[in-house]
C-alpha positions as CSV (number, residue, x, y, z in Angstrom):
1,X,-7.8,152.6,-20.6
2,X,-11.1,150.7,-20.3
3,X,-14.3,151.6,-22.1
4,X,-17.9,151.0,-21.4
5,X,-19.7,148.1,-23.2
6,X,-21.6,149.5,-26.1
7,X,-25.3,149.0,-25.4
8,X,-28.8,150.1,-26.4
9,X,-28.6,152.8,-23.6
10,X,-25.4,154.5,-24.6
11,X,-24.9,153.9,-28.4
12,X,-26.1,157.4,-29.0
13,X,-22.9,158.8,-27.4
14,X,-20.3,156.7,-29.3
15,X,-17.2,158.8,-30.0
16,X,-14.5,158.4,-32.6
17,X,-11.3,157.8,-30.6
18,X,-8.9,157.9,-33.5
19,X,-8.2,156.8,-37.1
20,X,-5.5,155.4,-39.4
21,X,-5.1,155.6,-43.1
22,X,-4.8,152.4,-45.3
23,X,-5.2,152.0,-49.0
24,X,-8.2,150.4,-50.7
25,X,-9.6,148.8,-47.5
26,X,-11.4,145.5,-47.9
27,X,-11.8,144.2,-44.3
28,X,-11.1,144.9,-40.6
29,X,-11.2,142.1,-38.0
30,X,-10.6,141.8,-34.3
31,X,-8.9,138.7,-33.0
32,X,-11.0,136.4,-30.8
33,X,-9.1,137.6,-27.7
34,X,-9.5,141.2,-28.7
35,X,-5.7,141.8,-28.5
36,X,-5.1,142.3,-32.2
37,X,-6.8,144.3,-34.9
38,X,-6.0,143.3,-38.5
39,X,-6.8,145.5,-41.5
40,X,-6.6,144.2,-45.1
41,X,-6.7,145.9,-48.5
42,X,-4.8,146.9,-51.6
43,X,-1.6,147.4,-49.6
44,X,-1.6,144.0,-47.9
45,X,-2.4,143.4,-44.2
46,X,-1.4,145.3,-41.1
47,X,-1.9,144.4,-37.5
48,X,-2.3,146.6,-34.4
49,X,-1.4,144.8,-31.2
50,X,-0.1,147.6,-29.1
51,X,-2.9,150.2,-29.4
52,X,-4.6,151.8,-32.3
53,X,-3.0,154.6,-34.3
54,X,0.5,155.4,-35.4
55,X,2.7,152.6,-36.9
56,X,1.2,149.1,-37.0
57,X,2.8,146.3,-35.0
58,X,3.4,144.4,-38.2
59,X,2.8,144.7,-41.9
60,X,2.5,141.9,-44.5
61,X,2.8,142.2,-48.3
62,X,0.7,139.1,-48.2
63,X,-0.2,138.6,-51.9
64,X,0.7,139.7,-55.4
65,X,-2.7,141.4,-55.7
66,X,-5.2,143.1,-53.3
67,X,-6.4,141.2,-50.3
68,X,-10.2,140.8,-50.5
69,X,-11.0,139.2,-47.1
70,X,-9.4,138.0,-43.8
71,X,-10.6,135.8,-41.0
72,X,-9.1,134.7,-37.7
73,X,-9.3,131.1,-36.5
74,X,-11.4,130.7,-33.4
75,X,-8.3,130.2,-31.2
76,X,-6.8,133.4,-32.6
77,X,-3.5,131.6,-33.5
78,X,-4.1,131.8,-37.3
79,X,-5.1,134.4,-39.8
80,X,-6.4,133.4,-43.2
81,X,-6.3,135.8,-46.2
82,X,-8.0,135.7,-49.6
83,X,-6.8,137.6,-52.6
84,X,-7.5,138.7,-56.1
85,X,-4.4,136.7,-57.0
86,X,-6.7,133.6,-56.7
87,X,-4.9,132.3,-53.6
88,X,-5.6,131.7,-49.9
89,X,-2.9,132.0,-47.4
90,X,-2.7,130.9,-43.8
91,X,-0.6,132.8,-41.3
92,X,0.6,131.8,-37.9
93,X,0.5,134.5,-35.2
94,X,3.0,134.4,-32.4
95,X,3.6,137.4,-30.2
96,X,4.4,140.3,-32.6
97,X,5.5,137.9,-35.4
98,X,3.4,136.6,-38.3
99,X,4.6,133.9,-40.5
100,X,3.1,132.2,-43.6
101,X,2.3,128.6,-43.0
102,X,0.4,127.6,-46.1
103,X,-0.8,128.8,-49.5
104,X,-3.7,127.2,-51.3
105,X,-5.0,127.6,-54.8
106,X,-8.2,126.2,-56.2
107,X,-10.5,129.1,-57.4
108,X,-10.3,130.2,-61.0
109,X,-10.9,133.8,-60.1
110,X,-10.4,136.2,-57.2
111,X,-11.1,134.8,-53.8
112,X,-13.7,137.1,-52.2
113,X,-14.8,135.6,-48.9
114,X,-13.6,133.4,-46.0
115,X,-15.0,131.8,-42.9
116,X,-13.6,129.4,-40.3
117,X,-15.8,126.7,-38.8
118,X,-16.5,127.2,-35.0
119,X,-14.1,124.4,-34.2
120,X,-11.4,125.8,-36.5
121,X,-11.0,122.6,-38.5
122,X,-12.5,123.9,-41.7
123,X,-12.0,127.0,-43.8
124,X,-14.6,127.9,-46.4
125,X,-13.6,130.2,-49.3
126,X,-15.9,131.8,-51.8
127,X,-14.7,133.1,-55.2
128,X,-15.6,135.2,-58.2
129,X,-15.9,131.9,-60.0
130,X,-19.2,131.3,-58.1
131,X,-18.1,128.3,-56.1
132,X,-17.4,127.6,-52.4
133,X,-14.4,125.4,-51.5
134,X,-13.9,123.7,-48.1
135,X,-10.3,123.2,-46.8
136,X,-8.9,121.1,-44.0
137,X,-7.0,123.6,-42.0
138,X,-4.6,121.0,-40.5
139,X,-3.6,119.3,-43.7
140,X,-4.4,121.9,-46.4
141,X,-6.5,119.3,-48.2
142,X,-9.2,120.5,-50.5
143,X,-12.2,118.7,-49.2
144,X,-15.1,119.6,-51.6
145,X,-16.4,122.1,-54.0
146,X,-20.0,123.5,-53.4
147,X,-21.8,124.7,-56.5
148,X,-25.2,126.4,-56.6
149,X,-24.7,130.2,-56.9
150,X,-24.8,131.7,-60.4
151,X,-22.4,134.6,-59.7
152,X,-19.6,135.8,-57.4
153,X,-19.6,134.8,-53.7
154,X,-19.6,137.9,-51.5
155,X,-20.1,136.6,-47.9
156,X,-19.7,133.4,-45.9
157,X,-20.6,132.5,-42.3
158,X,-20.9,129.2,-40.3
159,X,-23.8,128.8,-37.9
160,X,-22.8,128.5,-34.2
161,X,-23.0,124.7,-34.1
162,X,-20.9,124.4,-37.2
163,X,-23.6,122.3,-38.9
164,X,-24.4,124.7,-41.7
165,X,-22.5,127.2,-43.9
166,X,-24.4,130.2,-45.1
167,X,-23.4,132.0,-48.3
168,X,-24.4,135.3,-50.1
169,X,-23.7,136.2,-53.7
170,X,-24.0,138.7,-56.4
171,X,-26.8,136.5,-57.8
172,X,-28.9,138.0,-55.0
173,X,-29.5,134.8,-53.1
174,X,-28.6,133.4,-49.7
175,X,-28.0,129.6,-49.5
176,X,-27.6,127.3,-46.5
177,X,-25.4,124.3,-47.0
178,X,-25.6,121.3,-44.6
179,X,-22.2,119.9,-43.7
180,X,-23.7,116.4,-43.6
181,X,-22.7,113.8,-46.3
182,X,-23.6,115.1,-49.7
183,X,-23.7,118.8,-48.6
184,X,-27.4,119.3,-49.4
185,X,-28.3,123.0,-49.9
186,X,-31.3,125.1,-49.4
187,X,-32.2,128.5,-50.8
188,X,-32.8,130.6,-47.8
189,X,-34.1,133.7,-49.7
190,X,-33.0,136.6,-51.8
191,X,-32.6,140.4,-52.0
192,X,-33.7,142.6,-54.9
193,X,-30.0,143.3,-55.7
194,X,-26.7,141.7,-54.9
195,X,-25.8,140.7,-51.4
196,X,-22.8,142.5,-49.7
197,X,-22.5,141.0,-46.2
198,X,-23.9,138.4,-43.8
199,X,-23.9,138.4,-40.0
200,X,-25.3,135.8,-37.6
201,X,-26.8,137.1,-34.4
202,X,-25.0,135.6,-31.4
203,X,-27.2,133.3,-29.3
204,X,-29.9,133.0,-31.9
205,X,-30.9,131.5,-35.3
206,X,-31.3,134.9,-37.0
207,X,-29.2,135.9,-40.0
208,X,-28.8,139.5,-41.1
209,X,-28.0,140.2,-44.7
210,X,-26.9,143.5,-46.3
211,X,-28.0,144.2,-49.9
212,X,-27.3,146.7,-52.7
213,X,-31.1,147.1,-52.7
214,X,-30.6,149.4,-49.6
215,X,-32.1,147.0,-47.1
216,X,-31.1,144.9,-44.2
217,X,-33.0,141.6,-44.1
218,X,-33.5,139.4,-41.1
219,X,-33.9,135.7,-41.7
220,X,-35.0,132.9,-39.4
221,X,-32.8,130.0,-40.3
222,X,-35.6,127.5,-39.6
223,X,-38.0,129.3,-41.9
224,X,-36.6,129.6,-45.4
225,X,-38.0,132.3,-47.6
226,X,-39.4,134.4,-44.8
227,X,-37.6,137.7,-44.0
228,X,-38.1,141.1,-42.4
229,X,-36.8,143.9,-44.6
230,X,-35.6,147.2,-43.1
231,X,-34.8,150.2,-45.3
232,X,-31.3,151.1,-44.0
233,X,-28.9,153.0,-46.3
234,X,-29.5,155.1,-49.5
235,X,-27.5,153.5,-52.3
236,X,-27.0,150.2,-50.6
237,X,-25.9,148.4,-47.4
238,X,-22.2,147.2,-47.5
239,X,-21.4,146.0,-44.0
240,X,-22.9,144.4,-40.9
241,X,-21.7,143.5,-37.4
242,X,-23.6,142.3,-34.3
243,X,-22.4,143.2,-30.8
244,X,-21.1,140.1,-28.9
245,X,-24.3,139.9,-26.8
246,X,-26.4,140.3,-29.9
247,X,-28.3,143.3,-28.5
248,X,-27.3,145.7,-31.2
249,X,-26.6,145.6,-34.9
250,X,-24.2,148.0,-36.7
251,X,-24.5,148.7,-40.4
252,X,-22.6,150.7,-42.9
253,X,-23.5,151.8,-46.4
254,X,-23.2,153.8,-49.5
255,X,-24.5,156.9,-47.8
256,X,-21.2,157.1,-45.9
257,X,-23.0,156.5,-42.6
258,X,-22.6,154.0,-39.8
259,X,-25.9,153.2,-38.1
260,X,-26.6,151.4,-34.8
261,X,-29.9,149.5,-34.4
262,X,-31.7,147.6,-31.6
263,X,-31.5,144.0,-32.9
264,X,-34.9,143.1,-31.6
265,X,-37.0,145.9,-32.9
266,X,-34.6,147.4,-35.5
267,X,-35.2,150.8,-34.1
268,X,-32.3,153.0,-35.0
269,X,-30.3,154.1,-32.0
270,X,-27.6,156.3,-33.6
271,X,-26.3,157.5,-36.9
272,X,-22.5,158.1,-36.8
273,X,-20.9,160.4,-39.3
274,X,-17.2,160.7,-40.0
275,X,-16.5,158.8,-43.2
276,X,-16.7,160.6,-46.6
277,X,-17.0,157.4,-48.7
278,X,-19.1,154.1,-48.3
279,X,-18.5,152.2,-45.1
280,X,-17.3,148.8,-46.2
281,X,-16.3,146.9,-43.1
282,X,-17.4,146.8,-39.4
283,X,-16.5,144.7,-36.4
284,X,-17.0,144.8,-32.6
285,X,-14.2,143.7,-30.3
286,X,-15.0,140.7,-28.2
287,X,-15.6,142.8,-25.1
288,X,-18.2,144.8,-27.0
289,X,-16.6,148.0,-25.9
290,X,-15.1,149.1,-29.3
291,X,-16.4,149.2,-32.8
292,X,-14.1,149.5,-35.8
293,X,-15.3,150.9,-39.2
294,X,-13.4,151.0,-42.5
295,X,-14.5,152.9,-45.5
296,X,-13.7,153.8,-49.1
297,X,-12.1,157.0,-47.9
298,X,-9.1,154.9,-46.9
299,X,-9.8,155.5,-43.2
300,X,-10.2,153.1,-40.4
301,X,-11.9,154.6,-37.4
302,X,-12.3,153.3,-33.8
303,X,-15.5,154.1,-31.9
304,X,-16.1,153.8,-28.2
305,X,-17.5,155.5,-25.1
306,X,-14.7,157.1,-23.0
């Protein structure tokens, strides 16, 4: 069945198509082709390739401790996982089979965040040890360690050109790291409490950040220190996701709600209820026709317009 693209005009009629249960959910991600949904948490990683609901297409007991984040490579052929067991693993996806291809260790604490560069050559990892590590995906070589945050890393994202890495932390700051020689860094700005998520608007130089201070902040990457703050979720904002065309922004938070915003004006278009615990992860499929939400109630829900 095909679904309408979620837009500013129809976001108010989003409907929950179904849900699955999964323990201690940390992340939910669509593959770049939109043919696979991966969900990660305390019970490992599961993948849905043949439709959402029922038994997953595959299940991985990926690590010896909870999985904290996952990321697909830009070509969709690899999945990276980060864990509280202090390791990063790389998985090769072929048809309905997933096989471990590498395991890397370098952080001295839990690995909390991952991001592939746009060309797929680099993988960035952020840890509870407060450092970022860059890895060569092809060889597994540890390329460099980036130091600057004073607390646990919580979110990582590369800019569209792959020239900068953006990081958020429990130290409340957002930093931009140039991938030029020497990896110079710039403090982009800060929240009034720790940062939970980052999302880069497609086709623009605007970064959205989610904070425990209950706000979403919008940053112009070319104008460090200047941000627009929007009061969004009572108790804190935990998750962000832009639609593929960048026209709308979805947010989830400690009020158990999922909110849909116009990205230009940040006028709220819809407030979706259905979770009974904080919404911790959000992602649009590449077609922009489905939105997945995952929450502390151990439920993953799929939203669309039939």
